[in-house]
C-alpha positions as CSV (number, residue, x, y, z in Angstrom):
1,X,6.2,2.6,117.5
2,X,3.0,2.2,120.1
3,X,1.3,-1.1,120.1
4,X,-2.5,-1.5,121.4
5,X,-1.1,-2.5,124.7
6,X,1.2,0.4,125.2
7,X,-1.7,3.1,124.3
8,X,-3.9,0.7,126.6
9,X,-1.3,1.1,129.3
10,X,-0.6,4.8,128.9
11,X,-4.7,5.3,128.8
12,X,-4.7,3.5,131.9
13,X,-2.1,5.5,133.9
14,X,-2.7,8.8,132.7
15,X,-6.2,8.6,131.1
16,X,-8.0,11.6,129.1
17,X,-3.8,13.4,129.6
18,X,-2.5,10.8,127.4
19,X,-5.7,11.4,124.9
20,X,-4.9,15.5,125.0
21,X,-0.8,14.7,125.0
22,X,-1.1,12.7,121.5
23,X,-3.7,14.0,119.5
24,X,-1.6,17.7,120.3
25,X,1.5,16.2,119.6
26,X,0.6,14.8,116.1
27,X,-0.7,18.1,115.9
28,X,2.1,20.0,116.0
29,X,3.5,18.3,113.1
30,X,5.0,15.6,115.0
31,X,3.9,12.2,113.2
32,X,3.1,10.1,115.9
33,X,-0.7,8.0,116.2
34,X,-3.1,10.8,117.4
35,X,-5.8,9.5,115.7
36,X,-5.2,5.9,116.6
37,X,-4.9,7.2,120.5
38,X,-8.3,9.0,120.1
39,X,-9.4,5.2,118.6
40,X,-7.8,3.4,121.2
41,X,-9.6,5.1,123.9
42,X,-12.6,5.0,122.5
43,X,-13.0,1.2,122.6
44,X,-11.2,1.3,125.6
45,X,-13.8,3.2,127.2
46,X,-16.6,1.1,126.1
47,X,-15.2,-2.3,127.0
48,X,-14.3,-1.3,130.5
49,X,-15.9,2.3,130.9
50,X,-13.3,3.3,133.5
51,X,-13.2,6.3,130.9
52,X,-15.6,9.3,129.4
53,X,-16.7,9.1,126.4
54,X,-17.8,12.6,126.6
55,X,-14.4,14.1,128.3
56,X,-12.1,11.7,125.6
57,X,-14.2,14.0,123.1
58,X,-13.4,16.8,124.7
59,X,-9.6,16.6,125.5
60,X,-9.7,15.7,121.6
61,X,-11.2,18.2,120.3
62,X,-9.0,20.9,122.5
63,X,-5.9,19.4,122.1
64,X,-6.6,19.3,118.5
65,X,-7.8,22.7,118.0
66,X,-4.5,24.3,120.4
67,X,-1.5,21.6,118.4
68,X,-3.2,23.1,115.4
69,X,-3.0,27.4,115.9
70,X,0.9,26.4,117.9
71,X,1.7,24.7,114.9
72,X,0.5,27.4,112.6
73,X,2.2,29.7,114.8
74,X,5.6,27.9,113.6
75,X,4.6,28.1,109.9
76,X,3.5,31.6,110.8
77,X,6.8,32.6,111.9
78,X,9.7,30.0,110.8
79,X,7.6,27.6,108.2
80,X,10.0,29.6,105.1
81,X,13.0,29.0,106.5
82,X,12.2,25.9,107.8
83,X,11.3,24.7,104.3
84,X,14.0,26.7,102.7
85,X,16.9,24.5,104.8
86,X,15.0,21.4,105.4
87,X,12.3,21.2,102.1
88,X,14.7,19.5,99.7
89,X,15.1,16.2,102.4
90,X,11.5,15.9,102.8
91,X,11.2,16.4,98.2
92,X,9.4,20.0,98.5
93,X,11.5,22.1,95.8
94,X,10.0,25.1,95.1
95,X,8.2,24.6,92.5
96,X,6.1,21.7,94.8
97,X,5.9,24.6,97.9
98,X,4.5,26.9,94.9
99,X,1.8,24.6,93.8
100,X,0.9,24.5,97.7
101,X,0.6,27.6,97.5
102,X,-1.3,28.0,95.4
103,X,-3.8,25.1,96.3
104,X,-4.3,26.7,100.2
105,X,-4.8,30.3,98.3
106,X,-8.0,28.7,96.5
107,X,-8.9,26.4,99.2
108,X,-7.3,26.8,102.3
109,X,-10.6,26.5,104.1
110,X,-11.2,23.1,102.9
111,X,-7.6,22.2,103.1
112,X,-7.8,22.5,107.0
113,X,-11.7,21.4,107.7
114,X,-10.7,18.0,105.7
115,X,-7.4,17.7,106.6
116,X,-7.7,16.5,110.0
117,X,-9.6,13.4,108.3
118,X,-6.4,12.4,106.6
119,X,-3.0,11.5,108.5
120,X,-0.3,13.3,106.3
121,X,-2.7,16.9,106.0
122,X,-3.6,16.2,110.1
123,X,-0.1,16.3,111.1
124,X,1.1,19.1,108.6
125,X,-1.9,21.0,107.5
126,X,-2.5,24.5,110.3
127,X,2.0,24.4,109.5
128,X,1.2,25.0,105.9
129,X,-2.4,27.0,106.5
130,X,1.1,29.4,108.5
131,X,3.4,28.9,106.0
132,X,1.0,30.3,103.6
133,X,-0.2,33.2,105.3
134,X,-4.0,32.2,105.3
135,X,-5.6,34.4,107.5
136,X,-5.7,32.9,111.2
137,X,-9.4,33.8,111.9
138,X,-10.6,32.4,109.0
139,X,-8.1,29.4,109.8
140,X,-9.4,29.5,113.6
141,X,-13.1,28.8,112.6
142,X,-12.4,26.1,110.0
143,X,-9.7,24.1,112.0
144,X,-12.2,24.1,114.8
145,X,-15.2,22.8,113.4
146,X,-12.5,20.4,111.3
147,X,-11.2,19.4,115.3
148,X,-15.0,19.1,117.0
149,X,-16.1,17.0,114.4
150,X,-13.0,14.9,113.3
151,X,-12.7,14.0,117.6
152,X,-16.5,14.0,117.5
153,X,-16.6,11.1,114.3
154,X,-13.6,8.5,115.9
155,X,-15.1,8.6,119.6
156,X,-18.5,8.8,119.3
157,X,-18.6,6.2,116.7
158,X,-16.1,3.6,118.0
159,X,-17.6,4.0,121.2
160,X,-20.6,2.8,120.1
161,X,-19.8,0.8,117.6
162,X,-17.1,-0.7,119.0
163,X,-18.1,-4.1,120.2
164,X,-19.4,-4.3,116.4
165,X,-16.4,-2.8,115.5
166,X,-14.4,-6.2,117.3
167,X,-16.7,-8.3,115.9
168,X,-15.3,-7.8,112.4
169,X,-12.4,-6.2,112.7
170,X,-10.0,-8.4,109.9
171,X,-12.9,-7.5,107.6
172,X,-12.8,-4.1,108.6
173,X,-9.7,-3.4,107.9
174,X,-9.3,-5.2,104.2
175,X,-12.3,-2.9,103.4
176,X,-10.8,0.1,104.6
177,X,-7.7,-0.9,103.4
178,X,-8.8,-1.8,99.5
179,X,-10.8,1.9,99.5
180,X,-7.4,3.5,100.8
181,X,-5.2,2.0,98.5
182,X,-8.0,2.5,95.5
183,X,-7.8,6.4,96.8
184,X,-4.2,6.4,97.0
185,X,-3.8,5.4,93.4
186,X,-6.4,7.7,91.6
187,X,-4.7,10.4,93.8
188,X,-1.3,10.0,92.6
189,X,-2.5,9.5,89.1
190,X,-4.2,12.2,88.8
191,X,-1.6,14.5,90.6
192,X,1.1,12.9,88.3
193,X,-1.6,14.3,84.9
194,X,-1.8,18.2,86.7
195,X,1.5,18.5,87.9
196,X,3.3,19.6,85.5
197,X,0.0,22.3,84.7
198,X,-0.1,23.0,88.1
199,X,3.3,24.2,88.4
200,X,3.0,26.3,85.3
201,X,-0.5,28.2,86.9
202,X,1.9,28.1,90.2
203,X,5.0,29.9,88.7
204,X,2.6,32.2,87.1
205,X,1.2,33.2,90.5
206,X,4.2,33.5,92.2
207,X,7.4,34.3,89.9
208,X,10.5,34.4,90.7
209,X,12.1,33.2,94.5
210,X,9.2,31.8,96.5
211,X,10.5,34.5,99.9
212,X,9.8,37.3,97.2
213,X,5.7,36.0,98.1
214,X,5.6,34.8,101.4
């Protein structure tokens, strides 16, 4: 949908606003390549010096924090209704939603912080945090820490190591892809072996209709 050429064109035309827009929209829960835009911007800045690395970091961090806060509010005030209406279309039945609520109750701050580094969680963690009634101050603290850390790692890492990464891009991508595949397979095995136990624990913690516990 968005090629590297397209992203570079947007950066050339709109600069920091393009970074801010992509990261914020992704954080709202709309699956567009915010992280890819951030990496592209860091490499673009390192190779052309048309953009500054510090403003890119500031734009990305602010967009992540603001976008997640809006996503949190959407989840807080409309998440239950949205999930009740569209959850089954996403294969999220009430049992799985109860598991999500249980995980957030146990490990909410970790999910918010580390979710910024995982594509699917980066898009939906804030929405789910709001839906599961996580306290906003607590959410904001871990969300801000995650947004600042995530943006710094990608912006400064790709900016200063951009030339090296370009030289080994093929090998690097293969290594990262293989590592990600191993992680995904391991996660799927773990989930399948634990999902029934988690669903039983979640049902015991939140018996009856999920709406009664939201």
